C-alpha positions as a Markdown table, in Angstrom:
| # | Residue | x | y | z |
|---|---|---|---|---|
| 1 | Met | -34.4 | 67.2 | -179.8 |
| 2 | Ala | -36.8 | 66.3 | -177.0 |
| 3 | Pro | -35.5 | 67.6 | -173.1 |
| 4 | Ala | -34.3 | 63.9 | -171.2 |
| 5 | Leu | -36.2 | 63.2 | -168.7 |
| 6 | Ala | -35.0 | 63.0 | -165.2 |
| 7 | Gln | -35.4 | 59.0 | -163.9 |
| 8 | Glu | -36.9 | 58.6 | -160.1 |
| 9 | Lys | -34.3 | 56.3 | -158.2 |
| 10 | Asn | -35.9 | 54.0 | -156.6 |
| 11 | Tyr | -34.6 | 52.8 | -152.9 |
| 12 | Thr | -33.5 | 49.3 | -151.7 |
| 13 | Gly | -33.3 | 49.3 | -147.6 |
| 14 | Glu | -29.9 | 49.3 | -147.7 |
| 15 | Asp | -29.1 | 52.5 | -149.6 |
| 16 | Tyr | -31.9 | 53.3 | -146.2 |
| 17 | Asn | -29.1 | 51.7 | -144.0 |
| 18 | Asn | -26.1 | 52.8 | -146.1 |
| 19 | Leu | -27.3 | 57.0 | -145.0 |
| 20 | Pro | -25.8 | 59.0 | -141.8 |
| 21 | Glu | -27.2 | 58.4 | -138.7 |
| 22 | Thr | -27.5 | 62.1 | -139.0 |
| 23 | Val | -30.1 | 62.2 | -141.1 |
| 24 | Arg | -33.4 | 61.3 | -140.2 |
| 25 | Ala | -35.2 | 60.0 | -143.4 |
| 26 | Glu | -38.1 | 57.0 | -144.2 |
| 27 | Leu | -37.6 | 54.7 | -146.7 |
| 28 | Ile | -41.5 | 54.5 | -148.2 |
| 29 | Glu | -42.1 | 52.1 | -151.6 |
| 30 | Gly | -38.8 | 52.6 | -152.7 |
| 31 | Arg | -38.4 | 56.7 | -152.2 |
| 32 | Leu | -36.8 | 58.9 | -149.3 |
| 33 | Tyr | -38.5 | 61.5 | -147.5 |
| 34 | Tyr | -36.1 | 63.2 | -146.0 |
| 35 | Met | -37.8 | 64.9 | -142.3 |
| 36 | Ser | -37.4 | 68.0 | -140.1 |
| 37 | Ala | -35.6 | 68.0 | -136.0 |
| 38 | Pro | -39.4 | 68.2 | -133.7 |
| 39 | Ser | -39.9 | 71.6 | -133.1 |
| 40 | Arg | -39.5 | 72.4 | -129.4 |
| 41 | Met | -43.2 | 72.7 | -129.0 |
| 42 | His | -43.4 | 69.4 | -130.2 |
| 43 | Gln | -41.0 | 68.3 | -128.2 |
| 44 | Arg | -42.0 | 69.8 | -124.9 |
| 45 | Ile | -46.2 | 68.1 | -125.0 |
| 46 | Leu | -44.5 | 64.9 | -126.2 |
| 47 | Gly | -43.5 | 65.9 | -122.6 |
| 48 | Ile | -45.7 | 66.5 | -121.2 |
| 49 | Met | -48.1 | 64.1 | -122.4 |
| 50 | Tyr | -45.8 | 61.7 | -121.5 |
| 51 | Asn | -45.1 | 62.5 | -117.8 |
| 52 | Lys | -48.7 | 61.9 | -117.5 |
| 53 | Ile | -49.2 | 58.7 | -118.6 |
| 54 | Phe | -46.2 | 57.7 | -116.5 |
| 55 | Asn | -47.8 | 58.9 | -113.8 |
| 56 | Tyr | -51.6 | 57.5 | -114.4 |
| 57 | Ile | -49.8 | 54.1 | -114.5 |
| 58 | Ser | -47.2 | 54.4 | -111.2 |
| 59 | Val | -50.3 | 55.9 | -109.3 |
| 60 | Gln | -52.8 | 53.0 | -110.5 |
| 61 | Ser | -49.9 | 50.4 | -110.2 |
| 62 | Leu | -51.1 | 48.8 | -113.1 |
| 63 | Val | -47.1 | 48.0 | -113.6 |
| 64 | His | -44.7 | 48.0 | -111.2 |
| 65 | Tyr | -40.8 | 48.8 | -113.2 |
| 66 | Gly | -37.4 | 47.0 | -111.8 |
| 67 | Arg | -33.8 | 47.7 | -111.8 |
| 68 | Val | -31.3 | 45.5 | -113.0 |
| 69 | Gly | -27.4 | 46.9 | -112.6 |
| 70 | Gly | -28.0 | 50.8 | -114.5 |
| 71 | Glu | -30.6 | 50.4 | -116.1 |
| 72 | Leu | -34.1 | 50.4 | -115.7 |
| 73 | Ile | -36.3 | 47.8 | -116.9 |
| 74 | Thr | -40.0 | 49.2 | -117.9 |
| 75 | Pro | -43.2 | 47.1 | -119.1 |
| 76 | Ser | -42.0 | 46.9 | -123.2 |
| 77 | Tyr | -38.6 | 45.4 | -122.5 |
| 78 | Ser | -37.2 | 48.4 | -123.3 |
| 79 | Thr | -34.0 | 50.0 | -121.2 |
| 80 | Ile | -33.2 | 53.3 | -120.3 |
| 81 | Ser | -29.3 | 54.0 | -118.9 |
| 82 | Tyr | -29.0 | 56.6 | -116.9 |
């Protein structure tokens, strides 16, 4: 008797949305790909890049930031609570 072949599950957006928030994963063409957290070096480089871009924009006066209540409104229309 031939061994049974394992069948891969075709995951859906609903399956992905039902994952716990602590699980880092991507859903690509029905397959879940689990991801590790970014390394400290990755986070450090990202922070340096963010600061350089922010400082450039601030100095060039290309973008005006505003505060509404307790939130900083950014040009991408996202909010950063503080």
